[in-house]
C-alpha distance (Angstrom), angle and dihedral (degrees) to the residues before:
residue distance angle dihedral
M1 . . .
T2 3.78 . .
A3 3.79 138.6 .
L4 3.80 120.3 -88.6
A5 3.79 120.4 -130.0
G6 3.79 126.9 -159.3
I7 3.79 100.1 39.2
D8 3.80 129.6 93.4
L9 3.80 114.4 -134.5
S10 3.80 96.1 162.4
G11 3.80 97.3 97.6
P12 3.80 125.9 75.4
L13 3.79 112.6 -78.1
T14 3.79 119.1 -153.7
E15 3.77 118.1 -148.6
T16 3.79 114.0 -109.1
P17 3.82 112.1 -108.8
D18 3.79 119.7 -121.4
P19 3.82 111.5 -137.1
H20 3.83 94.8 149.9
G21 3.81 103.9 44.9
A22 3.79 92.0 -106.6
F23 3.82 95.8 122.8
P24 3.81 108.4 38.8
R25 3.79 123.4 168.8
L26 3.79 120.0 -119.4
T27 3.78 119.1 -129.0
D28 3.80 121.0 -119.9
E29 3.80 88.7 -106.4
Q30 3.81 92.3 52.8
I31 3.80 90.7 49.2
R32 3.80 89.5 51.1
T33 3.82 89.1 51.7
L34 3.80 90.5 53.0
G35 3.78 92.4 40.4
G36 3.79 92.1 63.8
G37 3.78 89.1 74.4
G38 3.81 99.7 30.0
E39 3.79 144.6 68.5
R40 3.81 129.9 -118.6
R41 3.82 112.5 -132.8
P42 3.79 133.5 -177.0
V43 3.83 115.7 -129.5
Q44 3.80 132.9 -161.6
P45 3.83 129.3 -148.9
G46 3.81 110.7 -77.5
E47 3.80 93.8 20.2
V48 3.81 110.4 141.6
L49 3.78 117.7 -132.3
Y50 3.80 92.9 -177.3
T51 3.79 136.6 -19.7
E52 3.77 132.4 -126.5
G53 3.79 106.1 -91.9
G54 3.79 93.0 20.9
R55 3.79 123.5 117.6
P56 3.81 106.8 -124.4
S57 3.78 114.2 -145.7
E58 3.80 93.4 -169.6
F59 3.79 138.5 60.8
F60 3.81 113.3 -135.6
V61 3.79 128.1 -148.7
I62 3.81 116.7 -172.2
L63 3.81 110.4 -128.6
R64 3.84 99.7 170.3
G65 3.80 133.3 4.4
K66 3.79 129.6 12.3
V67 3.79 134.4 -67.4
A68 3.81 124.6 -153.8
V69 3.80 120.6 -143.4
T70 3.81 108.2 -144.0
E71 3.76 139.2 -163.9
G72 3.80 126.2 -158.2
T73 3.77 131.8 16.2
G74 3.80 137.4 -99.3
D75 3.80 114.5 -10.1
D76 3.82 89.8 -7.6
A77 3.81 93.6 60.7
K78 3.79 116.6 117.7
V79 3.78 137.8 173.1
V80 3.80 113.1 -109.1
R81 3.83 100.6 171.2
V82 3.80 140.0 9.1
H83 3.81 125.9 -150.4
G84 3.79 132.1 -168.4
P85 3.82 139.0 -165.8
H86 3.83 119.9 -28.3
R87 3.80 93.6 15.4
F88 3.80 120.5 115.1
L89 3.80 131.0 -141.8
G90 3.78 135.0 -130.4
E91 3.79 136.2 53.4
L92 3.80 140.0 -130.5
G93 3.80 95.5 -58.9
L94 3.80 89.2 64.1
L95 3.82 89.7 66.8
E96 3.81 94.0 41.4
G97 3.80 98.2 48.6
Q98 3.80 95.7 -111.0
P99 3.81 123.3 142.4
A100 3.79 116.1 -96.8
F101 3.80 113.9 -91.4
V102 3.82 90.5 -156.6
G103 3.80 135.2 26.4
A104 3.81 132.8 -125.7
V105 3.82 128.3 -142.2
A106 3.80 132.7 174.1
A107 3.81 108.6 -104.9
E108 3.80 94.4 -166.3
S109 3.77 141.2 1.0
G110 3.76 112.0 -64.3
E111 3.76 147.0 110.5
V112 3.81 135.4 -86.3
L113 3.77 136.0 -167.1
A114 3.82 111.1 -130.4
V115 3.81 114.9 -159.6
P116 3.85 123.6 -176.9
M117 3.80 111.3 -110.5
S118 3.79 91.8 -125.7
T119 3.81 88.4 62.7
V120 3.79 92.8 46.6
R121 3.81 93.5 48.8
H122 3.79 88.7 53.0
L123 3.82 90.7 50.9
V124 3.80 94.4 44.7
L125 3.78 91.5 53.2
G126 3.80 96.7 36.7
D127 3.81 108.7 35.3
P128 3.83 108.6 71.1
V129 3.82 94.9 -159.4
L130 3.79 106.4 34.2
G131 3.79 91.8 33.4
D132 3.78 93.8 53.0
L133 3.82 91.4 46.2
I134 3.82 91.7 55.2
L135 3.80 94.6 41.3
R136 3.80 94.2 48.8
A137 3.80 91.2 48.6
Y138 3.80 91.4 49.4
L139 3.80 92.7 49.5
V140 3.81 91.1 51.9
R141 3.81 91.4 45.3
R142 3.81 90.3 54.7
T143 3.79 88.9 52.5
L144 3.81 90.8 49.5
L145 3.81 91.4 49.5
I146 3.79 90.3 51.5
G147 3.79 92.4 47.2
A148 3.81 92.3 48.6
G149 3.81 93.4 48.7
N150 3.80 93.9 -121.5
G151 3.79 120.1 152.4
L152 3.80 126.3 34.0
R153 3.78 123.2 29.6
I154 3.79 113.1 -142.1
V155 3.80 107.3 -166.2
G156 3.78 117.6 -166.0
S157 3.78 146.2 83.2
C158 3.79 116.9 -57.6
Y159 3.82 85.9 -138.4
S160 3.81 92.5 58.5
P161 3.83 116.9 102.4
G162 3.81 88.6 -144.3
T163 3.80 91.9 54.6
R164 3.80 91.2 45.5
R165 3.81 89.9 51.5
L166 3.80 92.5 53.7
L167 3.81 93.1 43.8
E168 3.80 91.4 51.6
F169 3.80 92.3 48.0
A170 3.81 92.2 49.6
A171 3.80 92.4 46.5
R172 3.81 95.7 46.8
N173 3.81 90.8 49.4
R174 3.82 92.5 45.8
L175 3.80 93.5 -120.9
P176 3.82 117.4 162.8
Y177 3.79 109.0 -116.3
R178 3.77 145.2 147.5
L179 3.79 126.5 -143.2
V180 3.79 113.1 -134.6
D181 3.80 99.7 -163.0
V182 3.80 112.8 -150.5
D183 3.81 89.3 -156.0
K184 3.81 96.7 53.2
D185 3.80 113.2 11.1
Q186 3.80 116.4 90.1
Q187 3.81 90.1 -156.8
A188 3.80 92.4 61.1
E189 3.82 97.0 80.0
A190 3.81 93.7 48.9
L191 3.80 91.6 46.5
L192 3.80 93.0 50.3
E193 3.82 91.4 47.0
R194 3.78 90.3 51.1
F195 3.79 91.1 57.5
G196 3.81 96.8 35.5
V197 3.80 94.6 -116.0
A198 3.81 123.4 146.1
V199 3.80 119.7 -139.4
A200 3.80 87.9 -117.7
D201 3.81 89.0 61.5
T202 3.79 94.5 57.5
P203 2.95 145.2 143.9
V204 3.78 97.3 73.5
V205 3.78 131.3 164.0
V206 3.81 118.9 -138.5
L207 3.80 113.3 -152.7
N208 3.80 123.6 -163.4
G209 3.80 89.8 -9.4
T210 3.81 90.8 -78.2
E211 3.81 112.6 58.0
V212 3.80 124.0 73.4
L213 3.80 127.4 -156.8
R214 3.80 110.8 -165.5
N215 3.80 111.5 -140.4
P216 3.81 91.0 -35.8
S217 3.77 122.7 -163.7
T218 3.76 114.1 -113.9
A219 3.80 88.0 -111.1
E220 3.82 91.2 55.9
L221 3.79 92.1 48.2
A222 3.80 91.4 46.8
G223 3.79 91.1 52.0
R224 3.80 92.7 51.4
I225 3.78 94.6 51.3
G226 3.77 99.2 42.7
L227 3.80 102.5 -102.0
R228 3.80 92.9 120.4
P229 3.81 114.7 63.7
P230 3.80 117.3 -151.1
E231 3.79 114.1 -65.7
P232 3.81 108.7 -76.9
E233 3.77 115.7 -94.9
R234 3.77 117.9 -103.6
G235 3.77 121.7 -97.6
V236 3.78 138.8 74.2
R237 3.80 117.2 -57.1
D238 3.78 124.8 -141.0
L239 3.79 89.1 -140.3
L240 3.79 136.8 12.3
V241 3.81 117.4 -165.4
V242 3.80 113.9 -158.8
G243 3.79 110.1 -165.2
A244 3.79 130.3 23.1
G245 3.77 107.6 -140.0
P246 3.82 116.9 125.9
G247 3.82 91.8 -70.3
G248 3.79 94.0 48.3
L249 3.81 93.4 44.9
A250 3.81 91.2 50.5
T251 3.80 89.1 51.2
V252 3.81 90.6 51.1
V253 3.82 94.0 48.7
Y254 3.80 95.7 46.3
G255 3.81 94.2 39.4
A256 3.80 93.8 49.2
S257 3.82 92.3 44.7
D258 3.81 88.1 54.0
G259 3.80 90.4 54.4
L260 3.79 98.1 -110.5
R261 3.78 115.6 157.3
L262 3.79 99.9 -120.0
S263 3.77 146.0 159.9
A264 3.80 127.1 -157.7
F265 3.80 132.2 -162.7
D266 3.80 138.6 178.2
A267 3.79 130.1 -169.4
M268 3.81 95.2 -136.0
A269 3.81 119.5 -1.6
P270 3.80 142.4 -31.5
G271 3.78 112.3 -85.7
G272 3.80 102.2 49.3
Q273 3.79 114.8 -151.4
A274 3.80 89.5 -23.6
G275 3.80 87.4 63.1
T276 3.80 89.3 66.5
T277 3.81 92.2 54.7
S278 3.78 114.2 106.0
R279 3.80 95.4 -152.9
I280 3.81 135.1 2.1
E281 3.79 106.1 -160.9
N282 3.81 101.2 175.2
Y283 3.81 99.4 53.4
L284 3.79 110.1 124.3
G285 3.79 115.0 -103.7
F286 3.82 98.5 17.9
P287 3.84 106.6 89.5
P288 3.83 94.1 173.7
G289 3.80 90.0 47.7
I290 3.78 128.8 -115.5
S291 3.78 132.3 -124.7
G292 3.78 117.6 -115.5
A293 3.80 89.7 -122.3
E294 3.81 93.1 54.5
L295 3.81 91.3 47.2
A296 3.79 89.2 52.3
E297 3.82 93.1 47.0
R298 3.79 91.8 50.6
S299 3.80 90.1 48.9
V300 3.81 92.7 50.2
I301 3.81 90.8 51.5
Q302 3.80 90.2 46.6
A303 3.81 90.9 51.8
A304 3.80 89.7 50.6
K305 3.81 88.1 56.8
F306 3.79 86.9 66.9
G307 3.79 94.8 42.6
A308 3.82 100.0 -98.5
R309 3.80 128.7 124.1
V310 3.78 131.8 -175.3
A311 3.80 112.6 -129.0
V312 3.82 116.3 -142.2
P313 2.91 139.2 -137.4
A314 3.78 101.5 21.8
E315 3.78 120.3 127.7
A316 3.80 120.8 -160.0
R317 3.79 111.6 -124.8
T318 3.82 107.1 168.8
L319 3.80 140.5 24.8
E320 3.78 126.2 -167.4
A321 3.79 138.6 165.2
R322 3.79 113.7 -118.9
D323 3.82 127.0 179.3
G324 3.77 94.4 -32.5
R325 3.80 92.1 -44.6
Y326 3.80 134.3 88.0
A327 3.80 125.7 -117.5
V328 3.81 121.9 -158.0
G329 3.79 120.7 -166.6
F330 3.81 119.2 -153.8
D331 3.79 130.8 -154.6
D332 3.80 93.0 -107.7
G333 3.80 92.4 58.6
I334 3.81 97.1 -100.2
E335 3.79 116.4 135.9
I336 3.80 121.6 -163.7
V337 3.80 123.7 -164.7
S338 3.79 116.5 -158.1
R339 3.79 140.8 170.6
T340 3.81 91.0 -134.9
I341 3.80 136.1 15.9
V342 3.78 132.2 -158.5
I343 3.80 110.9 -153.9
A344 3.81 108.0 -147.8
T345 3.80 101.3 151.8
G346 3.79 93.0 131.1
A347 3.77 125.1 -163.9
R348 3.77 134.3 -65.6
Y349 3.77 125.2 -130.3
R350 3.77 114.6 -98.4
R351 3.79 118.2 -117.0
L352 3.78 118.7 -117.6
A353 3.81 111.4 -107.8
V354 3.79 100.9 -133.8
P355 3.82 122.2 134.9
G356 3.80 111.9 -106.4
I357 3.79 96.3 12.9
E358 3.82 90.1 125.1
K359 3.79 89.4 70.3
F360 3.80 90.8 65.2
E361 3.80 101.7 35.3
A362 3.80 91.3 92.0
S363 3.79 93.8 54.3
S364 3.79 116.6 14.0
V365 3.82 112.9 15.9
Y366 3.80 118.4 83.3
Y367 3.79 136.9 -178.0
A368 3.79 95.7 -164.8
A369 3.80 134.9 45.6
T370 3.78 109.6 -146.4
L371 3.80 131.7 138.0
H372 3.82 87.7 -85.7
E373 3.80 93.9 61.2
A374 3.79 94.8 37.1
R375 3.79 91.4 53.9
R376 3.79 89.6 60.0
C377 3.81 92.7 52.0
L378 3.80 102.8 46.8
A379 3.81 114.1 143.3
S380 3.82 91.3 5.5
P381 3.82 129.8 109.4
V382 3.81 113.3 -111.8
A383 3.80 138.7 -175.9
V384 3.80 129.4 -138.1
V385 3.81 121.7 -160.0
G386 3.80 119.1 -154.9
G387 3.78 143.6 63.1
G388 3.80 103.7 -134.6
N389 3.78 134.4 89.5
S390 3.81 93.7 -84.8
A391 3.80 91.2 56.7
G392 3.80 92.6 45.2
Q393 3.79 93.5 48.9
A394 3.80 90.2 48.1
A395 3.80 92.3 50.6
V396 3.81 93.2 50.9
F397 3.80 92.3 46.1
L398 3.80 94.9 47.3
A399 3.80 91.7 47.5
E400 3.81 88.2 67.7
G401 3.81 89.0 74.6
S402 3.80 108.4 12.9
P403 3.81 119.4 79.4
V404 3.82 93.5 -142.4
V405 3.80 130.2 23.0
H406 3.81 116.6 -172.9
L407 3.82 110.7 -157.6
L408 3.80 107.7 -159.0
V409 3.80 114.2 -160.4
R410 3.80 122.6 -176.3
G411 3.81 91.8 -152.8
G412 3.76 129.0 50.5
D413 3.80 104.3 -121.1
L414 3.80 120.7 66.0
A415 3.81 91.3 -168.4
A416 3.81 91.0 63.1
N417 3.82 92.6 79.4
M418 3.81 105.8 4.7
S419 3.81 129.7 80.3
R420 3.79 114.0 -104.7
Y421 3.82 94.9 -120.6
L422 3.80 89.2 54.3
V423 3.80 93.7 46.4
E424 3.80 88.5 55.9
Q425 3.81 92.6 49.5
V426 3.80 92.0 49.2
E427 3.79 95.8 46.2
Q428 3.79 93.7 45.8
H429 3.80 97.4 46.0
P430 3.82 110.6 106.1
R431 3.81 93.3 -147.9
I432 3.82 97.5 50.5
T433 3.79 121.1 85.3
V434 3.80 115.6 -168.5
L435 3.80 116.0 -150.4
G436 3.80 110.8 -170.1
H437 3.80 124.9 -160.0
T438 3.80 87.6 20.3
E439 3.81 130.2 137.9
V440 3.80 133.4 -179.9
R441 3.80 114.7 -111.3
E442 3.82 104.3 170.2
L443 3.80 141.9 7.9
A444 3.80 120.5 -146.1
G445 3.78 134.7 -168.0
G446 3.78 145.9 88.7
D447 3.79 118.5 -101.1
R448 3.80 89.5 -19.9
L449 3.78 135.1 31.9
E450 3.79 114.6 -85.5
S451 3.80 105.7 168.1
L452 3.80 146.3 -3.1
L453 3.79 130.4 -133.9
V454 3.79 106.8 -143.9
E455 3.80 131.9 -177.3
N456 3.78 133.6 -153.4
N457 3.81 102.9 -126.0
R458 3.80 92.4 -149.4
T459 3.79 102.9 45.1
G460 3.80 100.7 23.3
E461 3.80 90.3 -129.6
R462 3.80 113.3 151.6
R463 3.81 130.6 -155.9
V464 3.79 138.9 171.4
L465 3.82 119.3 -118.7
D466 3.77 123.8 -159.9
A467 3.84 105.6 -125.5
R468 3.80 133.3 153.8
A469 3.79 95.0 -171.6
L470 3.79 137.5 26.4
F471 3.81 122.6 -149.2
V472 3.80 116.1 -163.5
F473 3.84 125.2 -157.2
I474 3.80 106.7 159.1
G475 3.77 103.7 139.4
A476 3.74 132.3 -74.3
S477 3.79 144.3 -101.6
P478 3.82 120.6 -133.3
H479 3.77 119.2 -107.9
T480 3.80 98.0 -129.9
A481 3.82 106.4 124.2
W482 3.82 90.0 103.2
L483 3.81 91.1 63.5
S484 3.82 87.1 81.8
G485 3.80 94.6 -145.2
M486 3.80 91.0 -61.9
V487 3.82 96.8 126.1
A488 3.77 133.5 39.4
L489 3.82 116.6 -97.7
D490 3.78 132.5 -171.0
E491 3.80 122.0 -116.3
D492 3.81 91.0 -85.4
G493 3.80 94.2 50.3
F494 3.82 99.3 -102.3
V495 3.81 118.2 139.9
L496 3.81 116.8 -101.6
T497 3.79 115.5 -136.3
G498 3.80 139.5 177.7
A499 3.80 115.6 -5.6
D500 3.82 90.7 -1.4
A501 3.81 89.9 59.8
E502 3.81 97.9 43.4
E503 3.80 96.5 86.0
F504 3.80 89.4 55.7
R505 3.80 95.0 55.3
D506 3.78 116.1 127.6
A507 3.80 111.1 -140.7
D508 3.81 92.7 -143.6
V509 3.80 92.3 50.7
W510 3.81 91.7 49.5
R511 3.80 95.9 43.8
G512 3.79 108.7 137.1
V513 3.81 94.2 17.1
Q514 3.77 106.3 109.8
R515 3.78 100.1 -162.9
P516 3.80 141.8 62.0
P517 3.83 119.2 -103.9
L518 3.79 112.7 -65.1
V519 3.81 118.2 -118.3
L520 3.83 94.6 -87.1
E521 3.81 96.7 27.6
T522 3.79 121.4 113.0
S523 3.80 129.4 -140.2
R524 3.82 87.2 -74.1
P525 3.81 122.7 66.2
G526 3.78 114.2 -111.5
L527 3.82 93.7 19.2
F528 3.81 111.8 108.6
A529 3.81 132.9 179.5
V530 3.81 129.5 -153.9
G531 3.78 137.7 176.3
D532 3.79 129.2 8.6
V533 3.81 94.3 -15.7
R534 3.80 90.5 66.3
H535 3.81 122.8 89.4
G536 3.80 110.6 -112.7
S537 3.80 96.0 14.2
V538 3.79 118.9 152.3
K539 3.78 107.1 -116.4
R540 3.79 96.2 -129.4
V541 3.79 130.2 112.1
A542 3.81 92.5 -130.3
S543 3.82 91.1 52.4
A544 3.80 91.9 51.6
V545 3.81 91.0 49.3
G546 3.79 89.9 50.1
E547 3.79 91.7 50.3
G548 3.79 90.2 50.6
A549 3.81 90.5 54.6
M550 3.82 91.6 45.9
A551 3.79 91.5 49.6
V552 3.81 91.4 60.3
R553 3.81 89.8 54.4
F554 3.81 89.5 52.0
V555 3.81 91.2 46.7
H556 3.80 89.1 57.1
E557 3.79 90.4 49.1
H558 3.79 92.2 51.0
L559 3.80 93.6 46.2
S560 3.82 91.6 50.0
Q561 3.81 91.1 53.1
E562 3.79 91.6 44.3
A563 3.80 91.1 54.1
């Protein structure tokens, strides 16, 4: 530990209040539990416990004195929070192996308990009380970091496709960040001058306040912030999971807990489409509801308990059969050979077919409704297109900050495709206006969307709606092009499994396999499909999770017959 320069700790520092449960105090008994594997250390004012951008190897509990949480470096450093005795430091990245998005420095003389992270991970995943306390606090702290704009600085124009790409990647992976818009933010010019970057060279990502990545690929950014584990070791896997939505994550957790040698990849972020859902209120075991992002984060941590990590971003491009195994090639050049594969690549939201919509897709048209998108629409009227659960959840979430939410439904009955509890929330919300039998015909505005021309598809009546953003949830298309014609698909491109796939079996391919395709098995033995990518799947998170668990059972059955 070293002394921190550039920050004044001489004045009185008031401990940050805890209205959200982000900064709980540990009991004496809990500290004793942690203390069995840790070390008590005295600290002096200005002593650094960890730096922004560093990778802490220890979990700190404050025993005496106060600790300041800081952001920035050198003369730009500032105190963002203050913690006192019995509070603990860190946030979600500490459990996931990411660099720290803030630093921590002793504000006065005191004492801390330093516990190795390996010990803490074991406790978090094994102690139902202490573990849940730490995990819940860390999940809330990540949300607070995101809301406060701590962490990465993404500098660029909000109208730039490159900036939009980085913003979407950061949002989907729940990374704390702040957009410094070169078109609107007065700090942008000074920041670019400081790092010797021309506006034409944006977007750039500023890490730790000192390091600049010039228009990085998402893979480069992921590698620098710990989202990509080391390249998988060579050798044949028992199981390869392609896609990390709820079905893929369940497969990873159950497969890893069973001791299968597996690898898992996703093209964007863990969580899939569910990860863009602000709140899932009918998922078993979570009466208050749970956001798709939190469910994904919990699943990733749970998988890590069993030694498995999901690598992002890595998009599957090719699939081929090779000597009784399957080889999948990814866009970054990695090739994985496995005895079995679970296809969990899901489906992607369909784009709205309206002339001129491309003009606004970089600034005002969204296909997800997370905190990232909502933050850009605060205090502005918005419109949501769609009649299913995703559209309803988006409307309710956006209505928390937008004064008016127009929900545009092509049909006339919300209950036809939306859960009853959600229909009631939508219809009773004072800020949501439901327009049935309504379709978008035109978008109008300058650099950003200003209004929509909509039409009643029964009467032909047209009207203009004031809207600064358009959210589209009109169904999805399966991501199956990478399967290279290797498995049978239905007419819409979804993967056929079980009895639906049996008529497409090739006798040569199935030689030696004395059974028909298993329930989740495709037209090739050892290739399984779960979740939205599968023909006939139930479009529910719980169903996808169940399929992921079932798939692991079928993988074991296939491997036992193969042996």
